[in-house]
Structure formats: C-alpha cells, structure tokens
N, C-alpha and C positions, 0 to 999 in steps of 0.2 A: 718894222715898227714893233714896241713891245705890245703884247696882248692888251695889255691894261688899258694901253692909250686907244688901240683899235676899239676896245670896248666902250670908250668916253665918247667915240664918233658916233656908233650905233645906238647907244642908249644913252640920250641926254639926261635921264633921270638920276645916273650914276653919281655925278658931281653933288647935286643937291643931297643925296641920300647920305653920302659919305660926309659932307659938311655937316649935317645934321648930328652925326654922332662924334664930332669932336674933331674931324680932320681940317686941316688949313687948306687955303686954296693952293698953297705951293705943294702941300704934299701930293695933290692929283695927278703932277706930273713925273714923279719920282717912280722908279722900278717899284712895283708892288709884290710883297713877298707873302704868301699863304704860310702860317705859321699852325700847324694841324698837331693835335697832340690827344691823348687819352686821360688827360686830366679830369680828375674827379675824386670824390671821395669813396671809392669802391674798393680800394684796397692798397697796401703800402707800395705798390709798384706805381700807382698813378696820382696818389694823393700830394706828392712832393713836386710833381711835375711843372705846376703853374709858375714857382719861383724860376726854372730854366727857362720856360717860354718866355718870361719878362725879360730876361737877361739875353735869350736869343732877339727878342724885339729892339731892345738896345742896341745890340749890336748892328742891327739893320739900320734903325733910325738915325744913329749917330754917324753913319757913313754913306747918306745920300740916298737911302731907300724908305720905304714905309711898310712897315709890318702889320699884319692883320691877324689875330687870334682867333682859330675855329677849334671846336672840341668835339670829339666823339669817344665817350667814355667807354672803357672795356669792363668786362667783368671779371672775377676772381676765381681760378679753378678751384682753389683752395676752399673757398667759402660755397663753392657750388658742390662739393664732394659729400657722397652720403646719400644725396636726394636728387629728385628728377632735375633740379637747377643744372647739375652735370650736363645733361642734353643740349642745352644751350650753347656748351662752351665753343665747340667748333664751328657750330652756326654763327656763333658772334663774330667769328672772323669774316666770314662774308659779309654780313651786313655792316661792319665797320667800313670796310673797304668800299662797299657800296655806297655809304653814307659820304665819306671822304670824296668819292668820285661826283656825287650829286653836290656838294658845296663847291668843289673846284670847277666843274660843269657849268653849274649856273651863273658863277662870276669869275670868269678865267683871271688868272694870276700869272706873274711873269716868272716866278719861280715857287718852290716849296720846301718847308722843313717839316720833317715828319719826326714826331716826338712821342716815344714810347718805351715801354721797359719790359713787359711781361707776355706770356704765353701767347694770346690771340691778338693782343693790340699790337705788338711787334710785327708779326709776319703779316697782319692785315695792313699796316701801313707800308710795309714794303710792297706788298700787292698793289696797294693805291698808287704809289710811287712809279711802280712800272707801268701801271695801266694808264695814267695820266701822262706820263713821258714828257713834263715839263721839267726845266731844270731843277734838281732837287738833291738835297742834303738830308740825312738820318742822325738824329741825335739820339743817343741812348741813355736812358734814365739812371744807369748804374744798379748796384747790388748793395743789401743790407748787410749789416755787420752780423757777426754770429752773436749767440747769448752766451752765459756763464758756461765755463767748460766746454766752449765751442758748440753748444748746442744749437742746431738748425732746423728749420721746419719739417724736412721730410723725414725727420727721426720721430714727429706725432704719430704717424700711423702705427708703428712699433709700439710706443706708448700706450696708444689707444687699444691695440689688440692685447697687450698685457693687462691692462686695467680691465677688460671685459673678460680675461680669464682669471682675475683675481691675483695676478702675479705680483702688481704693485697698488699702492694705497691710492685712495681718492686725492690726498694731499700731494702725494709725487707727482701722479697726472696732471694736477692743476698747476704745479709748479713750472712743469715743462710747457704748457699752454701759455703760461703768463710770461714766459722769457725767451720763447722760440723766435720772436721779431721783436727785436730791440730798436729797429729804426726803419725807415722808409726803403724802397729800392726793391730789386727782384729777390726772390728768395735766395739765402747763401748757399747754393750749390749748383752743379752743371745740370740743372732741370732744362725744361723748355724754355723758360723766360730767357735764363743766362745764354743757353746756347743760341737762342735767336737773337740776342744783342751780338755775339760773337759773330754770328753769321751776317749781321748788318755790315760790321768791319770786314769782314774776310771777302764779302763780294765787291768791296770798294764803295760803298755808297756813306759810310761813317768815317770820320778823320782818323787817321791811324793812332792807335793807342788809347783811344776813348771807350771802347766796350769793356763793360764791367768794373769801371772806376767806383769805388767805394762812393755810394749816393751822399754820404755827409762829407764827401772830400771838397774842399775849396778849389781844388784843380778842375772838378766836374762843372763848376760855376764858371771858372775861366775859358773853359772850352766851349759852354754854352754861348758865350759873347762871340768867341773865333766862328761858330756854325753860321751866327747870325750874319757876319762880315763875309763869309765865304760862299752863303746863298746868294748875296747881292752882287758878287764876283759873278757867281754861275749864271745868274739872270743876263748879264753882259756876255758872256762868254758863250752862252748857249750850249753849254755840256749837259746832255739829257742822259737819264737812266739806259736808254738804248744804246748810248755810247759804253757805258759802263757793264751792264748786263749782258754779257756776252756767253758763250757756250765755256769759253776757258774761265772765265769769272765764276761761273758756277762749278765747274771742276777745282778750281781752287778752294771755293768753300766746302765742298766734300772733302777734300784733304784735309782742311782744318777740323772739321766735323769728326773724323775717323780719328785724328790726333789727339782730340779732347775728350773722346767718347761721349760725344754731344747726345742729346735727348733722341729717342726713337720718333717722336713727334716731328722732328725735321723733316722725315720722309713724307710727311704730309705738306709742310710748309714750303719747302725748298723747290718741289715741282709745281705747287700752286703758284709761287712768285714767278718761276720761269715761263709757266704757261701764259702768264698775263704779258709778257714780252715776246711771246711767240715763239718759244723754246720748249720742246717737250722732252722731259728728263724720265727715263726707264729707271726701273728699279735694279737694273742690271748694272746700270753705271755706278749707283751707290756700291754695291757688292763687290765690283772690279776694284773699285778706289780703296774700299776698307781692306781688302785684301793685301794691297799694295802700301798703304801708310800705316806704321805702327802708331798705336796707343801709348801717349807718353804723359798725360796730365793726372796728377795725383788729387784730384779733387773729387769730393763728394758728387753723386752717390756711389760712383764705382771706386773712388779714392779717400783720402783719409781726411784732407783739409777741407775748411770750409771754403765757400765760393770767393770771398773777398781776397784770398791768399793767391788767386789768379793774376790778379793786376800787379801785386806785390813782386811776381815772378818774372814781370815782363808783358803778361797779357798775350793778346793775338799777336803782336810783332815778335814776342820771344818763341811762340810756336811756329810763325812761318819761318822765322832763322833756323829752327831746328830741322824743318821739312823743305829748306829751300831749294833742294836739288831737283825736287818734284813739281814745284809751283812754277807757273806760268808768269814769270816776272815782267812780261811786257804789257800786261793789260792796264787800260785806263782806269784811273779812279777818281773819285769826287776832288780830290786835290788838284786836278789837271796835271798830275804827273803819274808816271807809272807805278806799278805794285813795287818793283827793284829799287827806283827811285825813293820811293816812300821811306823802304827800309834802310837805305843808306843814310838817309837825312836822320832818321832816328838815332841812329848809332853816334851821329856826329854831334846833335845838340842836346846829349845829357839824360836821354829819356829813361834809359836802362838805370843809370846811377840814381835817379831819383826813385824808380822804383823799389830798387833794392835797399833804398834806406829805411823803408817799413819792413823788409824782411830781418835786417840786423835788431831792429828793435824787439823781434819775436824770436829772436836765436836761431832762425830758420834760414837755409840755405836755398838759393834759387834750384838747386838740381833736387833737393827735396820734393818741390812741387812740379817742375817741369824737367822730364829726365830727356835723355838723348837717343837720336834714332839707333844708336849703336848699343845703348842700354835701356831698351824700353820696359814699359810694364808689361806690353803685349806686343808680339811682333806684327799683329795685323790690327786693324782698326775694332771699334768695339761692337759694330753692326753686321748682320750677315742677312741675306734675303735667302728664305727658304721655299722651296717649291714641292709638288708632288700633287697625288691625287686628293690631298685635303685641302691644297692651295694651289690649283693650277695657275693662277695668275701671281701667287707669291704671297707671303707673310714676312714679319719682321721681327727678329731676335736681338737682344742686346746681350750678345754672347759673353762679353767681358764680365758681366754679373752672375753668369751661371755656373755652378760647381763643375768640375771635370767631369765627375761621373754622371753627370746629366747631358753631357755634350753629345753623348749617343746612348740613347735609352729607348727601351719599349715598355710603354705605359697602358695601364687601362682606361679607357674613356669613362668619365662620369659627367654627363652632359646637363646643362642646365640652359633655359630659355630666358634668363635674366641674371642681372649680377646679385640681386637682392636672394634669389635661391640659392646661389653659389657660396656667398660670403656665410650665410646661416649654416650651410654644410660644413664650412671650414671651422667655424667658432664652436660648433656642437661636437665636433670630433668626428663626423660622418665620413670626410675624406681620409682614407689610409695612404701610407705610404707606396708609391707605384701607380699612385692615380694620375690620370692627366684629366685636370678641371677644365671643361669646355663652356664657354660662356658664348652664347649665339644670339642673334637678332639685336646686336647692339651695335651694329655697323651704321654708316652714313644713312643709308636708306631704313635702318632698323627703328633707331631711336636718335639719331643725331651723331653717333659714335663717342660716347662717354668715355671717360678713364676709368679703369679699373683698380684705382690706386689703394683702396682699404683692403681688396681681395688680395692683391699681391703682398701687401704688407702684413696681414694677417697670415698668409703662407710663410713669408720669410722670417716672422718673429716666433714661429713654432718649431721648435727644434726637432720636434717629432716627424714633420713632414717636410721640411724647408729645403733638404737636400735631395728629395726623393719622389717629389711631385713637379707637376708644371702645368701653368695654366695658358690656355689656349683660348683666343677670341677673336671675333670679328670687329670688335670694339679696340681701343687703343689704351696706352699706359701714361702714367704720370713720367715725366722726366726725371723722377726720383725713384723709378721702380728697380727694385732688387730682385735676383733670384730668376728661375727659368719662366720666362715670360714670354709668349709668342703671340704678338698681335697684328692687326689689319688683315687678317686670313681673308683673302679675296679669291672669287668671288664670296660676298657676304652671303649670310643665312638667309635675308629677305628678298634676295635675287635667286635663291635655290641652290646656292653654293654648296660643295661637298659638305661643309661644316654644319648644315642643316641636316645632313642626313645621318650624322653619327648617332648610334645608339649604345645604351649602356654596355660596358665591358668589350667593345670593339679594342682591338690593339692600335696603338698609335706609335710609330716609330719618329723619333727626332734625330737627325745626324747632321750638326752644325757642319763638320768638315766636309762632308757630301752635299750640305745645302739641301737635304731632304727632310719633308714633312708629309708623312704618309700613313694612310689607314693600311695595315698589313694584316688585320686579322678580325674575325667575329667571335663573340662569346668568349674570349679569351683563346681563342684557337687561330692558329696562323693559317693563311688562305695565300693561293698563288695570286699574282697580279691580276690576270684572267678573271679568277673568281671573284675577286674585289670589284671590278669594273662591272660584272654582271650584277652582283649585290646592289652596288651603287645605282645602277640603271633601275633596277626594280624599286628601290626605295624612292627614287627620284619620281617615279610614275604615280606613288601614292601620296607625294608630298603636295601640300595644299598651302599656296601661298596666303600668308597671314592678312589679315585686314590692316591697313596702315594704321599705326599707332597715333600719328598727328596728320590732320587733314587740313587745319587752318593756320594762320599766323606764319611767323618765320621757321618754326618747325616742319610745318606742312609743307612749305616751299623746299625748304632744305631736303627734308627726306624725301621728296619726290623727284628733285633735280640734281642731287648730289652723284659726282662719278665715284669710282671705284678708290678705297684706300690706298691702292699702289699707284694710282694717277695723281693722287693729292687731295682727294675728298673735296675740290671744289665744285660750285654750282655750275652746270653747263645745260643750258635750255636749247634743246635740239627743235 
C-alpha cells in the first residue's frame, strides 16, 4: 500500500484537512507526490523556480497523481559575501535538509521531486532525498545567461578589487554590477551551483541532459513536465535513492567532477550526500580519481567560456561520452535504466544535434568547449588533496587554477585570525611576493566555514602578488576561485590543528605533485622534520582554545557539532 493511503488510515484528519485546501475527494486516493523546492525571492537561482514547480505539478496531476508544493528557500552566497552573513551559508545546507525531512516526515508522501539550482539548496535537497529514501527525482533549475561581452558574476570580485585600488572608475564598476546577472538561474560559470547541478545528473538522480540547461530555455519547462510524469512512475515502481546512490554512482560523479574542473566545495557536499545513504567517502578517493581523469571542460572560472555554453556542447552526457571508458555504465538511474542505456538513447533521439544548433549560432565548435581525453586541457583532474604536518587530515587545492611556478614553492607565513584582517593586508600592500597568507579560525567549528572569495579575488587581480603568493585556510572558497588557494585545512584551528600554531615567517612548503603541505622552517630558517615536530608540540602546549564565536541558534548548533571539512562538514551529534 502507498504511504499516503496508510496515512489516511491512521490519521482521519488528513482527508478533511486536504479537502479544506481545495483537494477533491477523488484526489485523496491518488499517489501523492511532494514537490519540494527552494523557490523564493532570495536570489536568481531560486526566484524563477515556481514556474517549474507548477509545471511539475501539472505533469503529476494530469497523469493520475496529486502533487503537493512545499518550500524551503535557500540563501545566496553572492549576497552573503563580505560580511558575517557568509557564516550562515554552509550551515544553511544542514537546516534546509532538516526542514525537508521535517516536512516529509510529518506528512508521508509516495514520492518526492526536489527542485533547486544553487550552492547550498542543491546539495541540501540531494542530502534530503538520500535521507528520506522515498522514490525521488531531482529537477535542476538551470543556468543564467552571460551579460554583455560574456560578462559573468565571478568577475565582480576582480572589478571590486580594481575599484578599491583606483584602477577603474565608479561608472565602470557600476556597469559591471548592473549587467553581470541578466537572467535567473545559477551563476554562469562552473562554480558550486553549476557543479552541484551537474553532480545531481552524474549521480543518476536527474533526467539525462537536464543539468545546466539555460534557465530561460523552453526546453527546461518541457523537462519539468517530464519530471512530474516520471515522479509518478517512480512512486509506482518503487525505485528509491538507495537503489541509485551506490558507491559506483559516487565514483562516476567524482569522475565527471574531475573532467569539468568542478568546485572545491563539492568535497564538502558529495561526502555529505554519501553519508546520508550510509556511504563514507574519504578524500583519498577524490585524489585518486582526479589523478586518473583528465580535465577537459573549457568553461569559467578555469576556462574561457560562460557556463551556458556547457549545455550547448552537449552537457553532462557529452562529458560522459568522453570519459566513457572509465565510467561504471551499469549503474541504475532515475530513468529506470542504466547509465549506459541512457547514453545510447540520447545518441539516437537527436539530443546532441539540438545542443549543437546553439553552438552554430555562436560560431563555436563543440571541441572548443569540451576537449577529448587524448587532447585535454590538463592530463589530470582539477583538484588535489594535500597532506603534511600543516594538514594531517588533508587540505584541498584546485591546482588547475594555480600558476606552474606555485605548484612547488616555499613561502613565508603571514597568519591572520580572520578574513577581515587578511583582506585589509592584501589591499593595503602589506602582503609581499613570496608570502603565504594564512586565514584561520574560519572552519566549521570556528565561524561556520565561510568562503574567502573577496580575498582570493583581491590576490588574483593584483599582478604584483598574484603569481607569487598563496592563501591557506581552514575555511573554504567560492567555486569561482582562481589562483593558489588551499582550503579545508584539517584539523581546523578551532580544534587545535597545526594551522592554529603557525607563526609569522614560518616557512610553508606547497608541492602539488607530491601532495604535500608542510611547515618546514621557523623565522625564515629551514628545520628538520624532527625539529618542526618538537616546535609544534611546544606551541600546542601554549595554545588556548578560543571561546566559541556562536553559542545560540543555528550557528551555535553548527559550530558545536560540525565534523571536519575533509569529512563533509555535516552535523553529527554524538
């Protein structure tokens, strides 16, 4: 028996309450589908979702089911930048997933549709789908168009830093701000929002070829209706996320992540989603797969083209075709077919021809956007996991965005206990070539793990230091980050990790090829590993754990119970 019908038997109030909001008596006996979305006037990635929700609902209702709309609005990382609002960002992922669980747990449904577009809303909905484990399908809300001269939002950090330094006029800065977001959808580059839409499809929870469709495309509205129809079918077939989200599916997603140079924040989100289904992904799996899978996508911020071009070149299926020899093609997907069957079907139904029509309009070739594995942009994926006495549990670097001369470098530490102090030092010229800017106490337990976007952009836009300094933090970065940036340093400073013990002019060695992040000297003088260990132990004996920055509300809960960034930064109450 369907869950909705079991509910009617044990809770007689259900029928009159639903009739009271407009349901017909005949609707009560139909399969009931929850349509969960992040719709709200919070940002362009969610403001447009209601139209898709209504079309999904129509697909359900016209085919023998009854859809019910639920909303858990997400926040915008872009609008949270530059102030303490950013501390709520990663925290919001946890509470969105929790709210969805509350809504679905209080009123059981026969299946769920999960609708989102952006940085935390998308992974939160994926986490919730995995946690609820009812028949589920994900609908991704697409990507915004680029502005004039292919202007995209991730360039605003550079414009801001240049304006602060007096390199451009107020008018030039305002023009960029007024034209960087010409439509709704996820920001038009392969940041965290776009990456997580891609991950939803790569994991097998979204219909093939739907991730990162232009948000204003009529094709996306057509797909919304199809998702509604498919949700109803899933309720009858009983296919659940646990049938789809296998270890092989996560490996496929990480392979796609490597090929697209996906956001480093995915190393927080993918393990958190896996954890919900009972699979523990360690950082070494990411590193191993990224060593094997070439980086082939020429999309910003690592590449040249705006994000909407990804779909024009064939989207996720085109990436999968290029790395097909590595993928697990036998995994089950939300279509009820295997990944291999889905890919063959797309080739037969004209999917690629429809995509390439848009490339022809722009006089661009598919190979300009998606390279081949024999002629990649980079022979390895974009990310690496670094370890050493500075990061015993690991740290993340997007080395595809790092200059060659910084792939193996020894730098002098300039530690700061907050991002505000660090960015001031960058903008006022205190930071010199050869410095390692250390930003600490910004991990999950420190302040909620905010992004260091403005600091990285200030560094990347300053030619004096952009190719000769690095930023190392227990916080995280925007998916738009460029340059030598190392994040997620674990254990974090608030837990007494070695990053808390760094002092001014300590020597820091970064070696991407060897996957090393080490303290190798003190006061500019190199020491033996044994000497460094002794020095760190002595410093640790003097270290005093700081008073928690937050003790109440969601940030109080998150900073108390969040696990290590290298595990996924999710809440775990023991």
